[in-house]
C-alpha positions in Angstrom: 9.2 -41.3 0.8 9.5 -37.9 -0.1 5.9 -38.0 -1.7 4.3 -39.5 1.1 1.4 -38.1 3.5 3.8 -38.5 6.3 6.8 -36.2 4.7 4.1 -33.9 4.2 3.1 -33.8 7.8 7.3 -33.9 8.6 7.8 -30.7 6.5 4.6 -28.6 8.1 6.1 -29.5 11.6 9.6 -29.1 11.1 8.6 -25.5 9.4 6.3 -24.8 12.9 9.4 -25.7 15.0 12.0 -23.7 13.1 9.7 -20.6 12.8 10.3 -20.5 16.8 14.0 -20.7 16.7 14.3 -18.0 13.3 11.8 -16.7 11.7 13.7 -15.6 8.8 14.6 -19.9 8.2 13.1 -21.8 5.5 12.4 -25.5 4.7 13.1 -26.5 1.5 13.3 -29.7 -0.8 11.1 -31.8 -3.2 8.2 -32.5 -0.3 8.8 -28.9 0.9 8.1 -28.0 -3.2 5.0 -30.5 -3.2 3.7 -29.1 -0.2 3.9 -25.2 -1.0 2.5 -26.4 -4.7 -0.4 -28.3 -3.4 -1.6 -25.3 -0.9 -0.7 -22.6 -3.9 -3.7 -24.8 -5.8 -6.4 -25.0 -3.3 -5.8 -20.8 -2.6 -6.1 -20.1 -6.1 -9.0 -22.4 -6.2 -11.0 -20.8 -2.9 -10.4 -17.0 -4.9 -10.5 -18.2 -8.5 -13.6 -20.2 -9.1 -15.8 -17.8 -7.1 -14.9 -14.7 -9.1 -14.9 -16.6 -12.7 -18.3 -17.5 -11.5 -19.6 -14.1 -10.2 -18.1 -12.4 -13.7 -20.0 -15.2 -15.7 -23.4 -14.4 -14.1 -23.0 -10.8 -14.5 -22.6 -11.2 -17.9 -25.4 -13.7 -18.5 -27.4 -11.3 -16.6 -26.8 -8.2 -18.9 -26.9 -10.6 -21.8 -30.6 -12.3 -21.3 -32.0 -9.1 -19.3 -33.1 -11.6 -16.3 -31.9 -12.7 -12.9 -33.3 -16.5 -12.5 -32.6 -17.7 -15.9 -28.6 -17.0 -15.2 -28.6 -18.6 -11.7 -30.1 -22.0 -13.7 -27.3 -21.6 -16.0 -24.4 -21.1 -13.7 -25.8 -23.9 -11.4 -25.8 -26.1 -14.1 -22.6 -25.1 -15.1 -21.3 -26.1 -11.5 -23.4 -29.0 -11.1 -21.5 -30.5 -14.5 -18.4 -29.8 -13.2 -18.7 -31.2 -10.0 -20.0 -34.5 -11.6 -17.3 -34.3 -14.0 -14.6 -34.0 -11.1 -16.5 -36.6 -9.2 -16.4 -39.3 -12.1 -13.0 -38.6 -12.5 -11.4 -39.5 -9.5 -13.3 -42.6 -9.2 -11.6 -43.3 -12.4 -8.1 -42.1 -11.5 -8.3 -44.0 -8.5 -9.9 -47.3 -9.2 -9.7 -47.9 -12.9 -6.3 -46.4 -14.0 -4.7 -46.6 -10.4 -3.0 -43.1 -10.5 -0.8 -42.8 -7.8 -2.4 -39.2 -6.9 -3.9 -36.0 -8.9 -1.8 -32.9 -9.6 -3.2 -29.9 -7.4 -4.0 -27.9 -10.5 -6.4 -30.4 -12.1 -9.4 -28.9 -10.6 -8.8 -25.1 -11.3 -7.5 -26.0 -15.3 -10.9 -28.3 -15.6 -13.0 -25.5 -13.8 -11.4 -23.0 -16.4 -12.4 -25.3 -19.7 -15.4 -26.6 -18.7 -17.0 -23.4 -17.6 -15.7 -21.5 -20.6 -17.2 -23.9 -23.3 -20.2 -24.7 -20.7 -21.2 -20.7 -21.0 -20.7 -20.7 -24.9 -23.2 -23.3 -25.2 -25.1 -21.5 -22.6 -25.2 -18.1 -24.5 -25.5 -20.0 -28.1 -28.9 -21.9 -26.9 -30.6 -19.1 -24.6 -30.3 -16.2 -26.8 -32.3 -18.4 -29.3 -34.6 -19.6 -27.0 -35.4 -15.8 -26.0 -35.8 -14.5 -29.5 -38.4 -17.3 -29.6 -40.3 -17.2 -26.6 -40.9 -13.1 -27.2 -42.9 -14.5 -30.4 -44.2 -18.1 -29.3 -43.7 -18.0 -25.3 -41.9 -19.7 -23.0 -43.0 -23.3 -23.4 -42.5 -23.5 -27.8 -39.6 -21.0 -27.2 -37.6 -23.4 -25.5 -38.8 -26.3 -28.0 -37.8 -24.3 -31.5 -34.4 -23.0 -29.3 -33.1 -26.3 -28.6 -34.4 -27.8 -32.2 -32.1 -24.8 -33.7 -29.1 -25.1 -32.1 -29.4 -28.4 -30.1 -27.6 -30.7 -32.9 -24.9 -27.7 -33.2 -24.0 -27.9 -29.8 -23.6 -31.5 -29.6 -21.7 -31.6 -32.5 -19.4 -29.2 -31.3 -19.5 -31.0 -27.9 -18.0 -34.3 -29.2 -15.6 -32.9 -31.5 -13.9 -31.1 -28.7 -14.4 -33.9 -26.6 -12.5 -36.2 -28.7 -10.0 -33.0 -29.3 -9.1 -33.4 -25.5 -9.0 -36.8 -25.3 -6.1 -36.8 -27.5 -4.1 -35.4 -24.9 -4.3 -38.6 -22.9 -1.7 -40.5 -25.3 0.9 -38.2 -23.7 2.6 -40.2 -20.6 2.4 -36.9 -18.1 0.0 -37.3 -15.2 -1.8 -34.0 -15.5 -2.1 -34.3 -18.9 -4.0 -37.1 -18.8 -6.1 -36.4 -15.8 -7.2 -32.9 -17.6 -8.1 -34.6 -21.0 -10.7 -37.5 -19.2 -12.1 -34.8 -17.0 -12.4 -32.1 -19.9 -13.6 -34.8 -22.4 -16.4 -36.5 -20.0 -17.2 -32.9 -19.1 -17.6 -31.8 -22.0 -19.8 -34.8 -23.5 -22.0 -34.8 -20.0 -22.5 -30.8 -20.7 -23.9 -30.9 -24.3 -25.6 -34.0 -24.3 -27.5 -34.3 -20.9 -27.1 -30.7 -19.0 -27.3 -28.6 -22.0 -29.8 -30.9 -24.0 -32.3 -32.5 -21.4 -31.5 -30.5 -17.9 -31.4 -26.7 -18.8 -34.6 -26.9 -21.0 -36.5 -28.6 -18.7 -35.6 -26.4 -15.8 -36.5 -23.8 -17.8 -39.9 -25.0 -19.3 -40.5 -25.5 -15.5 -39.7 -22.2 -14.5 -41.9 -20.9 -17.4 -42.4 -17.1 -17.5 -40.4 -16.7 -14.1 -37.2 -17.8 -15.7 -37.1 -14.1 -17.4 -37.6 -12.3 -14.5 -37.5 -9.3 -14.4 -37.4 -8.8 -18.0 -40.2 -7.6 -20.2 -40.4 -11.1 -21.4 -41.7 -12.5 -17.7 -44.8 -10.1 -18.2 -45.3 -10.7 -21.7 -45.8 -14.5 -21.3 -48.5 -14.3 -18.7 -50.7 -13.3 -22.0 -49.2 -16.3 -24.1 
């Protein structure tokens, strides 16, 4: 079958053999196109994901005037994305019985989930920082979460429902994107942004805001 793993191996072996005879020759066809698409998707993920994370980390460092807190936030985004992708793989294989996965799904899901997750991070942590300057690190987290938690959760539910609507379109790529992004947004807003991130920042205390002046001022609060 043209979409089988054996066909992909045959195309790769054929390309190696043909190149020995004529380096300018190409091997085409449905299977060859699928092989090239998969390889391109893997290469794009390997390049784009680290670059996006590095840019986001830099923006958070400049915004929060800290190094530790942005590292925690970027780490939480990566964990949320990995969890959504893992659950999606299990559901696709054992519940929906999809024949496979579109190679571009992880990259598109990453872009959507990281963009949304960073928005929520900025919304939460800028308020936490403002409150921490006045009330100390622990009270600042509690006040910041109380002020923004409801808005973040409500926005997450609306966004998840919006992306889930794509699942009714009978296209494999859209169905997979719809599930992964909808589940990831709910996980991010209900668990990660409401529980995990505030708990980590409280545990870190003043160290979360190093090396800004808040990390030094917090010692006396």
